[in-house]
N, C-alpha and C positions, 0 to 999 in steps of 0.2 A: 488832507488832500483826497479828493474823490477820484476814483478810478474811472477812466473813460469807458463808456459802454458802446461797443461797436455793433452794427447790424450788418446783415447781408442783403444784397439785391442780386437778381440774376435776370439777364436780358439776352434774348436771341435776336440778332440783327443781321442775319446772313453770315458771311465770313467773319469769324471771330478776330482775325488779324486786324480788320478795320474797325473793330469795336473797342479795342483797348485804349488807343491813344486819346480819343475824345474825352474819356473819363479820367485819364491818368493824372492830369495836372491840376485838378480841382482841390482846394483845401478840404481836408476831412476825408478824402479818399485814401484809405490806408493801403489797400492791396487790390489788384485785379488779376484774376486767373482765367485763362482760356480753358474751356472744357466742353462737356457734353451733358445734356439733361433731357429727360422726358421720354425716354425709350424703354424698351423691354430687355435689352441685353446688358448683363453685368459687365463692368470693366471694358467698355468698347474701345476699340482703337480708332484712329483717324480714318482708316480705310473702311471700317465697319460703318461709321457714321456717314462718311462721304458717299458711299455707294447706296445708302438708304436702307440697308438691311437691319439696322439696330433700332430704328424708330426714334433715335435721339436727334436733337438739333444742336448746332454749335452755339455755345453761350459764353458770355463773360459773367463771372461771379465777382461781385464787388463787395469788399469789406469797407464800411464807411462809418464815420462819426456823425450821427444825425444832428448833433448840436452845431456842427460846422458846415455840413452840407446835407440838406434834407432829402428825403426820398422823393418829394415833389420835384426838386431840382434835378435829381438823377433822371426822373422820367422826362423832364424837359430836354435834357441832353440826349436821351435815348431817341425820342421822337424825331429829333433833328438829324439823326444819323441814318434813318431808314426810309424805305417807301412802305408805309403802313397799309397801302392799298393793294399790294402784290401778294397774292396767296400762293404763288408758285416758286418763290425764292426771292433773292435780292440781287438786283442788277445783273451782272453776268453769271452769278452763281445760281444755278437753277436746281430745283428739287426739294424734297421735303426736309432735308437736313439744313437747308438754308432759309427756311421760313422764319417769320418773326413771332416772338412771344415775350410776354412779361411773366416771369415766374415769381409768385408772391410767397413769402415766408410766414406772413401773419395775416389775420383778417384785416387789420388796419392797412397793411400794404395793398391788399385786394381792393378795399374801398377807395383808397387814394388812386390806384391804377385805373379802376373803372371810371372814376370821376374825371381823371386826366384824359382817358380815351374819349369819353363823351364830350368833353370840352374841345378836344381836337376835331372831332367829327362836326361839331357845331361851328367851328371857327371859319370854315370856308377855305382853308388852306388847300384842301384836296376836294376834287369834284366827285371822286369815287368813294365807296364805303371803306371805312377803316376795318381791315380784316385781322389785325394783330390780335392773337389770342392772349387771354389772361388766364393763367393756370396755376394751380398749387405747385410750389417748388417740390422737386423730387431729389433723389440722390444726385449729387454733383460728382461727375467723374472728371478729374483734372486731365487735360490733354497732355500729350507727350511734351517733354521739356523743350524741344525745338520750336514749339508753337508759342511758348510763353514770351511775351514782349517781342514778338516777331518783327514789329516795325523798327525796333532798335537793332536786333541781331542781324537781320537781313534787309537793311534799309533800302538797298537798290531794288531788290525783288519786290518788296512791299510797295515801294513808290510806283514801280512799273505796273504792278497788279492793280493797285488802286486807280491809277490813271486810266487804265483800259476798262475798268469796271463801269464807269459812268456815275459812280456814287458822288463824286465831288461836284459834278455839274448839276445833278439832281438836287443836292443840298443847296447849292447856290440859287437855283431856279425857285425853290420853294421857301427858303429861309433867308436868302440874301447874304449868305456867308461864303 
C-alpha cells in the first residue's frame, strides 16, 4: 500500500472567511486553514494584519492530494472566487491585507500558476489587466482559532458579511454561478 503524498497550496483572495468554503468540499482536499503570509512581522495577530502594519495578506493554506484534485483545478476554483483585476483589496474589504496572491511552494506550482494567469488574461473574461501576484510561499501563520471554518461556526454573520460584500454577484456576473 502506498502512502498518500499531500501538497500545500496558498491563496490570498481577500477575506479568508470567504475563501474556505469554495475549496472545502472537493475530493482530495484534506485540510484548509485560514492564516497570514507574505509580511515582515513574526506571529502576527488578526489586528496586526487587518490594520496593514504587518505586511501580511489573509490567506488560506490548503493541504491536498494532487492525484485526486490537481493544483490546476485549485487554481480554477481560486480564480472564480476573486476579482483578479482589483489591486486595492477585494469587494468591500479594502487595503493591502485583502489583496490577491498565489503563493507557490515549488517551481512547478509557479509555472502552472503563471500559465493559468496568462490563460485567464487571454480568455476575455475580464476587460482590465489581471493584477493578482504570484509569489514564493513564505512562513504561514495560522490565524486565531475563531477564524477557522468561520462560515460554519458563525454561519449567520458569515452569510450576512458575504451578502453585503458583493462577492456573490461578482462571481455570478463573470462565471455564471
